[in-house]
A tleap script that builds the chain and sets N, CA, C and O, in Angstrom:
source leaprc.protein.ff14SB
mol = sequence {
  NMET SER ARG HIE SER TYR HIE PRO SER ASP
  ALA ASP LEU ARG PRO THR PHE ASP ALA ALA
  LEU THR ARG ALA CYS ALA GLY GLN GLY ILE
  ARG THR CYS THR GLY LEU ASN ALA ALA THR
  ASP HIE ALA LEU ALA ALA VAL SER ALA ALA
  ALA PRO ASP PRO PRO GLU ALA LEU VAL ALA
  ALA ALA ARG ALA ALA PHE ALA GLN GLN LEU
  ALA GLY THR GLY SER ASP ASP GLU LEU PRO
  ARG PHE MET ARG GLN ASN ASP ARG CGLY
}
set mol.1.N position { 7.285 32.861 25.426 }
set mol.1.CA position { 6.945 31.524 24.988 }
set mol.1.C position { 7.874 31.143 23.840 }
set mol.1.O position { 7.968 31.851 22.838 }
set mol.2.N position { 8.540 30.043 24.000 }
set mol.2.CA position { 9.424 29.600 22.926 }
set mol.2.C position { 8.721 28.536 22.100 }
set mol.2.O position { 7.852 27.805 22.575 }
set mol.3.N position { 9.125 28.484 20.880 }
set mol.3.CA position { 8.529 27.518 19.958 }
set mol.3.C position { 9.627 26.590 19.483 }
set mol.3.O position { 10.583 27.027 18.843 }
set mol.4.N position { 9.496 25.324 19.790 }
set mol.4.CA position { 10.511 24.344 19.408 }
set mol.4.C position { 10.041 23.577 18.186 }
set mol.4.O position { 8.867 23.235 18.045 }
set mol.5.N position { 10.983 23.325 17.324 }
set mol.5.CA position { 10.675 22.566 16.122 }
set mol.5.C position { 11.557 21.323 16.113 }
set mol.5.O position { 12.784 21.428 16.109 }
set mol.6.N position { 10.947 20.171 16.109 }
set mol.6.CA position { 11.686 18.915 16.105 }
set mol.6.C position { 11.780 18.398 14.683 }
set mol.6.O position { 10.770 18.211 14.004 }
set mol.7.N position { 12.991 18.173 14.248 }
set mol.7.CA position { 13.225 17.611 12.922 }
set mol.7.C position { 13.969 16.296 13.124 }
set mol.7.O position { 15.162 16.303 13.427 }
set mol.8.N position { 13.285 15.180 12.961 }
set mol.8.CA position { 13.920 13.885 13.212 }
set mol.8.C position { 15.101 13.642 12.281 }
set mol.8.O position { 15.112 14.071 11.127 }
set mol.9.N position { 16.087 12.948 12.815 }
set mol.9.CA position { 17.269 12.603 12.027 }
set mol.9.C position { 16.941 11.445 11.082 }
set mol.9.O position { 15.904 10.793 11.205 }
set mol.10.N position { 17.848 11.212 10.142 }
set mol.10.CA position { 17.685 10.067 9.244 }
set mol.10.C position { 17.585 8.772 10.047 }
set mol.10.O position { 16.793 7.889 9.719 }
set mol.11.N position { 18.398 8.668 11.104 }
set mol.11.CA position { 18.381 7.462 11.938 }
set mol.11.C position { 17.029 7.282 12.630 }
set mol.11.O position { 16.583 6.153 12.836 }
set mol.12.N position { 16.376 8.391 12.988 }
set mol.12.CA position { 15.041 8.317 13.589 }
set mol.12.C position { 13.986 7.941 12.552 }
set mol.12.O position { 13.056 7.190 12.842 }
set mol.13.N position { 14.142 8.470 11.343 }
set mol.13.CA position { 13.128 8.277 10.314 }
set mol.13.C position { 13.119 6.878 9.707 }
set mol.13.O position { 12.063 6.385 9.309 }
set mol.14.N position { 14.266 6.241 9.632 }
set mol.14.CA position { 14.328 4.913 8.987 }
set mol.14.C position { 13.404 3.896 9.657 }
set mol.14.O position { 12.608 3.264 8.961 }
set mol.15.N position { 13.474 3.711 10.981 }
set mol.15.CA position { 12.544 2.745 11.584 }
set mol.15.C position { 11.088 3.206 11.500 }
set mol.15.O position { 10.175 2.384 11.432 }
set mol.16.N position { 10.879 4.515 11.506 }
set mol.16.CA position { 9.521 5.045 11.357 }
set mol.16.C position { 8.964 4.670 9.992 }
set mol.16.O position { 7.827 4.210 9.882 }
set mol.17.N position { 9.774 4.870 8.946 }
set mol.17.CA position { 9.334 4.514 7.599 }
set mol.17.C position { 9.110 3.009 7.479 }
set mol.17.O position { 8.100 2.573 6.927 }
set mol.18.N position { 10.050 2.216 7.993 }
set mol.18.CA position { 9.909 0.758 7.898 }
set mol.18.C position { 8.611 0.285 8.551 }
set mol.18.O position { 7.908 -0.563 8.003 }
set mol.19.N position { 8.297 0.838 9.725 }
set mol.19.CA position { 7.053 0.465 10.413 }
set mol.19.C position { 5.833 0.927 9.618 }
set mol.19.O position { 4.841 0.205 9.517 }
set mol.20.N position { 5.913 2.138 9.055 }
set mol.20.CA position { 4.795 2.666 8.265 }
set mol.20.C position { 4.571 1.823 7.011 }
set mol.20.O position { 3.429 1.569 6.629 }
set mol.21.N position { 5.648 1.394 6.378 }
set mol.21.CA position { 5.526 0.560 5.179 }
set mol.21.C position { 4.928 -0.807 5.532 }
set mol.21.O position { 4.096 -1.331 4.793 }
set mol.22.N position { 5.347 -1.371 6.644 }
set mol.22.CA position { 4.779 -2.647 7.091 }
set mol.22.C position { 3.282 -2.509 7.341 }
set mol.22.O position { 2.498 -3.364 6.930 }
set mol.23.N position { 2.884 -1.419 8.022 }
set mol.23.CA position { 1.459 -1.181 8.275 }
set mol.23.C position { 0.707 -0.970 6.966 }
set mol.23.O position { -0.396 -1.486 6.788 }
set mol.24.N position { 1.308 -0.206 6.045 }
set mol.24.CA position { 0.648 0.067 4.764 }
set mol.24.C position { 0.446 -1.223 3.971 }
set mol.24.O position { -0.613 -1.428 3.378 }
set mol.25.N position { 1.450 -2.085 3.957 }
set mol.25.CA position { 1.337 -3.352 3.224 }
set mol.25.C position { 0.245 -4.244 3.807 }
set mol.25.O position { -0.316 -5.091 3.111 }
set mol.26.N position { -0.047 -4.046 5.083 }
set mol.26.CA position { -1.107 -4.817 5.739 }
set mol.26.C position { -2.458 -4.115 5.650 }
set mol.26.O position { -3.461 -4.625 6.149 }
set mol.27.N position { -2.485 -2.940 5.011 }
set mol.27.CA position { -3.730 -2.204 4.853 }
set mol.27.C position { -4.190 -1.481 6.101 }
set mol.27.O position { -5.377 -1.189 6.248 }
set mol.28.N position { -3.264 -1.187 7.002 }
set mol.28.CA position { -3.619 -0.569 8.273 }
set mol.28.C position { -3.671 0.953 8.229 }
set mol.28.O position { -3.913 1.585 9.257 }
set mol.29.N position { -3.456 1.544 7.092 }
set mol.29.CA position { -3.542 2.995 6.986 }
set mol.29.C position { -2.250 3.691 7.361 }
set mol.29.O position { -1.252 3.063 7.714 }
set mol.30.N position { -2.305 5.008 7.274 }
set mol.30.CA position { -1.127 5.838 7.483 }
set mol.30.C position { -1.335 6.710 8.710 }
set mol.30.O position { -2.386 7.329 8.872 }
set mol.31.N position { -0.338 6.753 9.562 }
set mol.31.CA position { -0.376 7.641 10.724 }
set mol.31.C position { 0.179 9.000 10.333 }
set mol.31.O position { 1.039 9.103 9.458 }
set mol.32.N position { -0.316 10.037 10.985 }
set mol.32.CA position { 0.180 11.385 10.720 }
set mol.32.C position { 1.176 11.792 11.798 }
set mol.32.O position { 1.334 11.109 12.810 }
set mol.33.N position { 1.832 12.901 11.567 }
set mol.33.CA position { 2.788 13.481 12.525 }
set mol.33.C position { 3.916 12.509 12.857 }
set mol.33.O position { 4.315 12.388 14.016 }
set mol.34.N position { 4.422 11.827 11.854 }
set mol.34.CA position { 5.501 10.859 12.059 }
set mol.34.C position { 6.861 11.410 11.667 }
set mol.34.O position { 7.888 10.799 11.963 }
set mol.35.N position { 6.876 12.558 11.005 }
set mol.35.CA position { 8.124 13.100 10.485 }
set mol.35.C position { 8.323 12.784 9.019 }
set mol.35.O position { 9.235 13.318 8.388 }
set mol.36.N position { 7.482 11.923 8.468 }
set mol.36.CA position { 7.564 11.628 7.038 }
set mol.36.C position { 6.888 12.756 6.271 }
set mol.36.O position { 5.879 13.301 6.719 }
set mol.37.N position { 7.441 13.101 5.123 }
set mol.37.CA position { 6.878 14.222 4.369 }
set mol.37.C position { 5.639 13.801 3.576 }
set mol.37.O position { 5.283 12.624 3.524 }
set mol.38.N position { 5.006 14.780 2.971 }
set mol.38.CA position { 3.749 14.535 2.258 }
set mol.38.C position { 3.929 13.561 1.099 }
set mol.38.O position { 3.074 12.705 0.874 }
set mol.39.N position { 5.021 13.680 0.368 }
set mol.39.CA position { 5.244 12.785 -0.771 }
set mol.39.C position { 5.366 11.332 -0.303 }
set mol.39.O position { 4.830 10.424 -0.938 }
set mol.40.N position { 6.066 11.121 0.801 }
set mol.40.CA position { 6.207 9.773 1.350 }
set mol.40.C position { 4.868 9.270 1.870 }
set mol.40.O position { 4.501 8.118 1.637 }
set mol.41.N position { 4.134 10.135 2.576 }
set mol.41.CA position { 2.808 9.752 3.073 }
set mol.41.C position { 1.871 9.362 1.931 }
set mol.41.O position { 1.138 8.379 2.038 }
set mol.42.N position { 1.892 10.126 0.844 }
set mol.42.CA position { 1.024 9.822 -0.306 }
set mol.42.C position { 1.391 8.466 -0.915 }
set mol.42.O position { 0.515 7.680 -1.272 }
set mol.43.N position { 2.688 8.206 -1.027 }
set mol.43.CA position { 3.131 6.925 -1.584 }
set mol.43.C position { 2.725 5.769 -0.667 }
set mol.43.O position { 2.309 4.714 -1.145 }
set mol.44.N position { 2.847 5.966 0.643 }
set mol.44.CA position { 2.427 4.934 1.596 }
set mol.44.C position { 0.913 4.717 1.541 }
set mol.44.O position { 0.442 3.588 1.673 }
set mol.45.N position { 0.164 5.783 1.350 }
set mol.45.CA position { -1.295 5.659 1.243 }
set mol.45.C position { -1.677 4.828 0.021 }
set mol.45.O position { -2.630 4.050 0.070 }
set mol.46.N position { -0.939 4.992 -1.069 }
set mol.46.CA position { -1.209 4.190 -2.271 }
set mol.46.C position { -0.933 2.714 -2.000 }
set mol.46.O position { -1.674 1.845 -2.460 }
set mol.47.N position { 0.125 2.435 -1.258 }
set mol.47.CA position { 0.428 1.050 -0.879 }
set mol.47.C position { -0.705 0.492 -0.026 }
set mol.47.O position { -1.182 -0.618 -0.263 }
set mol.48.N position { -1.131 1.266 0.962 }
set mol.48.CA position { -2.193 0.827 1.863 }
set mol.48.C position { -3.497 0.554 1.114 }
set mol.48.O position { -4.210 -0.403 1.417 }
set mol.49.N position { -3.798 1.403 0.135 }
set mol.49.CA position { -5.030 1.233 -0.641 }
set mol.49.C position { -5.006 -0.050 -1.470 }
set mol.49.O position { -6.059 -0.603 -1.790 }
set mol.50.N position { -3.814 -0.521 -1.817 }
set mol.50.CA position { -3.682 -1.730 -2.632 }
set mol.50.C position { -3.478 -2.992 -1.789 }
set mol.50.O position { -3.353 -4.087 -2.337 }
set mol.51.N position { -3.445 -2.848 -0.476 }
set mol.51.CA position { -3.233 -3.996 0.415 }
set mol.51.C position { -4.414 -4.954 0.303 }
set mol.51.O position { -5.510 -4.515 -0.044 }
set mol.52.N position { -4.244 -6.200 0.572 }
set mol.52.CA position { -3.132 -6.802 1.295 }
set mol.52.C position { -1.981 -7.276 0.411 }
set mol.52.O position { -0.989 -7.790 0.928 }
set mol.53.N position { -2.084 -7.122 -0.869 }
set mol.53.CA position { -1.016 -7.568 -1.769 }
set mol.53.C position { -0.662 -6.441 -2.737 }
set mol.53.O position { -0.942 -6.537 -3.932 }
set mol.54.N position { -0.041 -5.364 -2.219 }
set mol.54.CA position { 0.259 -4.229 -3.091 }
set mol.54.C position { 1.309 -4.597 -4.143 }
set mol.54.O position { 2.232 -5.361 -3.858 }
set mol.55.N position { 1.172 -4.062 -5.343 }
set mol.55.CA position { 2.172 -4.322 -6.382 }
set mol.55.C position { 3.550 -3.812 -5.943 }
set mol.55.O position { 3.662 -2.790 -5.266 }
set mol.56.N position { 4.575 -4.533 -6.336 }
set mol.56.CA position { 5.940 -4.145 -5.983 }
set mol.56.C position { 6.260 -2.731 -6.469 }
set mol.56.O position { 7.056 -2.029 -5.845 }
set mol.57.N position { 5.650 -2.310 -7.573 }
set mol.57.CA position { 5.905 -0.959 -8.089 }
set mol.57.C position { 5.469 0.106 -7.084 }
set mol.57.O position { 6.134 1.134 -6.954 }
set mol.58.N position { 4.365 -0.122 -6.372 }
set mol.58.CA position { 3.918 0.844 -5.363 }
set mol.58.C position { 4.847 0.851 -4.154 }
set mol.58.O position { 5.146 1.908 -3.598 }
set mol.59.N position { 5.295 -0.321 -3.755 }
set mol.59.CA position { 6.237 -0.409 -2.633 }
set mol.59.C position { 7.546 0.287 -3.015 }
set mol.59.O position { 8.120 1.024 -2.214 }
set mol.60.N position { 8.008 0.049 -4.234 }
set mol.60.CA position { 9.232 0.697 -4.707 }
set mol.60.C position { 9.059 2.210 -4.768 }
set mol.60.O position { 9.989 2.953 -4.453 }
set mol.61.N position { 7.884 2.670 -5.168 }
set mol.61.CA position { 7.624 4.111 -5.221 }
set mol.61.C position { 7.650 4.719 -3.822 }
set mol.61.O position { 8.138 5.834 -3.640 }
set mol.62.N position { 7.133 3.997 -2.840 }
set mol.62.CA position { 7.175 4.487 -1.456 }
set mol.62.C position { 8.618 4.564 -0.969 }
set mol.62.O position { 9.010 5.537 -0.326 }
set mol.63.N position { 9.401 3.541 -1.276 }
set mol.63.CA position { 10.819 3.566 -0.890 }
set mol.63.C position { 11.561 4.709 -1.585 }
set mol.63.O position { 12.418 5.353 -0.979 }
set mol.64.N position { 11.237 4.959 -2.844 }
set mol.64.CA position { 11.879 6.051 -3.582 }
set mol.64.C position { 11.492 7.408 -2.999 }
set mol.64.O position { 12.337 8.296 -2.883 }
set mol.65.N position { 10.233 7.572 -2.635 }
set mol.65.CA position { 9.790 8.832 -2.031 }
set mol.65.C position { 10.515 9.067 -0.715 }
set mol.65.O position { 10.924 10.189 -0.417 }
set mol.66.N position { 10.674 8.013 0.070 }
set mol.66.CA position { 11.387 8.143 1.340 }
set mol.66.C position { 12.861 8.467 1.103 }
set mol.66.O position { 13.431 9.298 1.809 }
set mol.67.N position { 13.476 7.825 0.124 }
set mol.67.CA position { 14.875 8.118 -0.202 }
set mol.67.C position { 15.037 9.579 -0.615 }
set mol.67.O position { 16.021 10.225 -0.256 }
set mol.68.N position { 14.071 10.093 -1.369 }
set mol.68.CA position { 14.113 11.507 -1.752 }
set mol.68.C position { 13.978 12.401 -0.530 }
set mol.68.O position { 14.632 13.440 -0.446 }
set mol.69.N position { 13.138 12.007 0.414 }
set mol.69.CA position { 13.003 12.791 1.635 }
set mol.69.C position { 14.338 12.846 2.375 }
set mol.69.O position { 14.766 13.917 2.803 }
set mol.70.N position { 14.990 11.705 2.525 }
set mol.70.CA position { 16.274 11.673 3.222 }
set mol.70.C position { 17.328 12.500 2.496 }
set mol.70.O position { 18.183 13.124 3.123 }
set mol.71.N position { 17.256 12.498 1.168 }
set mol.71.CA position { 18.212 13.266 0.369 }
set mol.71.C position { 17.874 14.753 0.336 }
set mol.71.O position { 18.661 15.569 -0.143 }
set mol.72.N position { 16.696 15.092 0.851 }
set mol.72.CA position { 16.288 16.493 0.830 }
set mol.72.C position { 15.715 16.927 -0.492 }
set mol.72.O position { 15.584 18.123 -0.756 }
set mol.73.N position { 15.367 15.953 -1.339 }
set mol.73.CA position { 14.837 16.299 -2.656 }
set mol.73.C position { 13.368 15.952 -2.805 }
set mol.73.O position { 12.793 16.164 -3.873 }
set mol.74.N position { 12.744 15.421 -1.752 }
set mol.74.CA position { 11.313 15.104 -1.809 }
set mol.74.C position { 10.508 16.377 -1.942 }
set mol.74.O position { 10.930 17.432 -1.469 }
set mol.75.N position { 9.378 16.293 -2.567 }
set mol.75.CA position { 8.574 17.479 -2.831 }
set mol.75.C position { 7.433 17.626 -1.840 }
set mol.75.O position { 6.573 16.754 -1.719 }
set mol.76.N position { 7.444 18.744 -1.140 }
set mol.76.CA position { 6.316 19.155 -0.311 }
set mol.76.C position { 5.659 20.376 -0.951 }
set mol.76.O position { 4.972 21.140 -0.274 }
set mol.77.N position { 5.869 20.559 -2.251 }
set mol.77.CA position { 5.409 21.762 -2.942 }
set mol.77.C position { 3.913 21.981 -2.848 }
set mol.77.O position { 3.447 23.119 -2.912 }
set mol.78.N position { 3.149 20.898 -2.696 }
set mol.78.CA position { 1.702 21.060 -2.650 }
set mol.78.C position { 1.222 21.570 -1.294 }
set mol.78.O position { 0.052 21.923 -1.143 }
set mol.79.N position { 2.117 21.611 -0.309 }
set mol.79.CA position { 1.750 22.086 1.022 }
set mol.79.C position { 1.944 23.591 1.143 }
set mol.79.O position { 2.748 24.170 0.413 }
set mol.80.N position { 1.215 24.235 2.059 }
set mol.80.CA position { 1.497 25.644 2.337 }
set mol.80.C position { 2.941 25.785 2.814 }
set mol.80.O position { 3.488 24.861 3.415 }
set mol.81.N position { 3.546 26.907 2.555 }
set mol.81.CA position { 4.962 27.108 2.849 }
set mol.81.C position { 5.314 26.780 4.300 }
set mol.81.O position { 6.344 26.158 4.559 }
set mol.82.N position { 4.469 27.192 5.249 }
set mol.82.CA position { 4.797 26.982 6.658 }
set mol.82.C position { 4.820 25.508 7.049 }
set mol.82.O position { 5.356 25.154 8.099 }
set mol.83.N position { 4.243 24.649 6.217 }
set mol.83.CA position { 4.202 23.219 6.522 }
set mol.83.C position { 5.317 22.431 5.845 }
set mol.83.O position { 5.500 21.249 6.140 }
set mol.84.N position { 6.043 23.047 4.968 }
set mol.84.CA position { 7.086 22.341 4.232 }
set mol.84.C position { 8.261 22.054 5.150 }
set mol.84.O position { 8.780 22.958 5.806 }
set mol.85.N position { 8.677 20.809 5.195 }
set mol.85.CA position { 9.761 20.412 6.085 }
set mol.85.C position { 11.105 20.965 5.645 }
set mol.85.O position { 11.952 21.264 6.488 }
set mol.86.N position { 11.316 21.107 4.362 }
set mol.86.CA position { 12.609 21.563 3.866 }
set mol.86.C position { 12.679 23.067 3.691 }
set mol.86.O position { 13.693 23.576 3.212 }
set mol.87.N position { 11.643 23.789 4.060 }
set mol.87.CA position { 11.590 25.240 3.883 }
set mol.87.C position { 11.741 25.906 5.240 }
set mol.87.O position { 10.833 25.848 6.068 }
set mol.88.N position { 12.847 26.517 5.462 }
set mol.88.CA position { 13.109 27.164 6.745 }
set mol.88.C position { 12.879 28.671 6.679 }
set mol.88.O position { 13.094 29.378 7.664 }
set mol.89.N position { 12.437 29.169 5.506 }
set mol.89.CA position { 12.323 30.609 5.303 }
set mol.89.C position { 11.092 31.244 5.747 }
set mol.89.O position { 10.937 32.457 5.603 }
savepdb mol mol.pdb
quit
């Protein structure tokens, strides 16, 4: 039995994030298993909680978290090691 691990590319993640941010701004909640890391998901959840008119600071924080994910500097430290996207060890 082989185990495949799919790691979406930056090009795959950008439209995923844009759609997630649009949903969050409308208060529609956050979907799981999208390829976005925990830090980005948490930031999107904060946006969603403040909908329908989230402060620009929360939207900017979500964009910053996503930028960190793309740069490989986003933090999944609060997750168990096997769940961390940037930890291949």
